[in-house]
C-alpha positions in Angstrom: 93.9 66.1 110.0 92.7 65.6 106.9 95.4 65.9 104.3 93.6 66.9 101.1 92.5 70.1 102.9 95.9 70.2 103.8 97.3 69.1 100.6 97.0 72.7 98.6 99.3 74.6 100.9 102.0 72.0 101.2 102.5 72.3 97.3 103.8 76.1 97.9 105.8 77.3 95.7 107.5 80.3 94.2 107.9 80.2 90.3 108.6 82.1 87.6 105.6 84.2 87.0 106.4 83.5 82.7 105.5 79.7 83.5 101.8 81.1 85.5 99.3 81.2 82.7 95.3 82.6 82.8 92.4 80.4 82.3 89.9 81.2 79.4 86.7 81.3 81.5 87.5 83.3 84.9 84.2 85.9 85.0 85.5 88.1 87.5 86.8 91.4 86.7 88.4 94.2 88.1 88.2 98.1 87.6 91.5 99.5 87.5 91.4 101.1 90.3 91.2 98.2 92.7 94.3 96.7 90.5 96.0 99.5 91.4 94.1 98.9 95.5 95.8 95.3 94.5 99.2 95.8 94.2 99.2 98.6 97.3 98.0 96.0 99.2 101.0 93.4 98.5 103.5 96.2 98.2 101.6 97.3 102.2 101.1 94.2 103.2 103.0 91.6 101.8 101.7 88.8 99.7 99.7 87.0 102.0 97.8 84.7 99.5 99.1 82.9 97.1 97.9 81.7 93.5 95.8 78.2 93.0 96.9 76.9 90.0 96.1 73.4 88.3 99.7 71.2 87.4 100.2 72.4 84.4 100.3 76.0 86.0 96.7 77.9 84.8 95.2 79.8 87.0 92.2 78.5 89.1 92.4 81.8 91.5 94.6 84.8 91.6 94.2 86.4 87.7 95.0 89.5 89.3 97.5 89.1 91.4 99.6 87.7 89.2 98.5 90.2 86.2 99.6 93.1 89.3 103.1 91.1 89.3 104.0 91.6 86.5 104.1 95.5 87.0 106.6 97.3 88.5 107.5 98.1 91.8 106.4 94.6 91.7 108.1 93.0 89.3 111.5 93.8 90.3 110.8 93.6 93.8 109.4 89.8 93.1 112.4 89.3 90.7 109.8 88.2 88.2 108.2 85.6 91.2 105.1 84.3 92.5 103.9 82.3 94.9 102.1 79.2 94.0 99.5 76.2 95.1 98.7 73.6 93.1 95.3 71.9 93.4 94.3 69.2 90.7 91.0 68.9 90.2 89.5 66.1 88.2 87.8 68.2 85.2 87.7 71.7 83.9 84.7 71.8 86.0 86.3 71.5 89.0 88.3 74.2 88.0 85.6 76.8 86.9 84.1 75.3 90.0 87.3 76.8 92.4 87.7 80.0 90.4 83.9 81.1 91.1 84.0 80.0 94.5 87.3 81.1 95.6 86.0 84.5 93.6 82.5 84.7 95.6 83.8 83.2 99.0 85.1 87.1 99.1 81.9 88.7 99.5 81.0 92.4 99.8 81.9 95.1 101.9 78.8 95.4 104.2 77.8 99.5 104.3 77.7 99.4 108.3 80.7 98.1 108.8 82.2 100.1 106.2 81.1 103.9 107.8 82.6 102.2 110.8 85.7 101.7 109.7 85.7 105.2 107.6 84.6 107.1 111.0 87.3 105.1 112.9 90.1 106.2 110.8 89.4 109.6 110.7 88.7 109.9 114.7 92.6 108.7 114.2 93.3 111.7 112.3 93.9 109.9 108.7 93.6 112.4 106.5 91.2 111.4 103.5 93.7 111.1 100.6 95.6 108.6 102.9 92.3 106.8 103.6 91.1 106.9 100.0 95.0 104.8 98.6 94.6 102.5 102.1 90.9 101.3 101.0 90.6 102.1 97.1 87.9 104.9 97.9 87.1 107.8 95.9 86.7 111.2 98.1 82.8 110.7 97.2 82.8 107.3 98.6 84.8 108.5 101.8 82.2 111.7 102.1 79.4 109.1 102.2 80.3 106.8 104.2 81.9 109.5 106.9 78.4 111.3 107.1 79.9 114.5 107.9 78.3 117.7 106.7 79.6 118.7 103.0 81.4 121.6 104.7 83.3 119.9 107.3 84.6 116.8 104.3 85.3 120.3 102.0 87.7 121.8 104.9 89.4 118.1 105.2 89.9 117.8 101.8 91.3 121.8 101.2 93.7 121.1 104.2 94.2 117.1 103.9 97.7 117.1 106.2 96.2 118.7 108.8 93.6 115.6 109.5 90.8 115.8 111.9 91.2 115.5 115.8 89.7 113.1 117.7 88.1 115.8 120.0 87.0 117.7 116.5 85.5 114.1 115.1 83.5 113.3 118.6 81.7 116.5 118.3 80.7 115.8 114.7 79.7 112.5 115.2 
């Protein structure tokens, strides 16, 4: 294996969040709703992606993970620490490229696969509330992706704990 590719992971460490600092060029903005989703993801799945930093602990990628790590309950659960990997680019341009490519590489969610995911979850009886919380969606977005009639969707919103049985779901699709 190529050591250049593996090198960042060999630097994985948990450090005090206070030693990590944001960069001054991150073009990525995230809504408050998506920050809450990120926090929920970490609470549900654990910390799966370390923050990428320069040797001076300036963030290349992971500003939003660093941000939510400073909020409760994560701050207490992590004891004020965050996982980082160190990448040493030759210059600021390398750091900027790293930031932008990490952000762009995540891509966007395509419409048809998201429709299939929402339909599958609803078919399993998941409530609109649960889908919204876990996927970071508003009820209107779930409605559009579900392709249910307005009446059926409103019925599910009024009685969210009843869910939607698989049999009912199949007859509606």
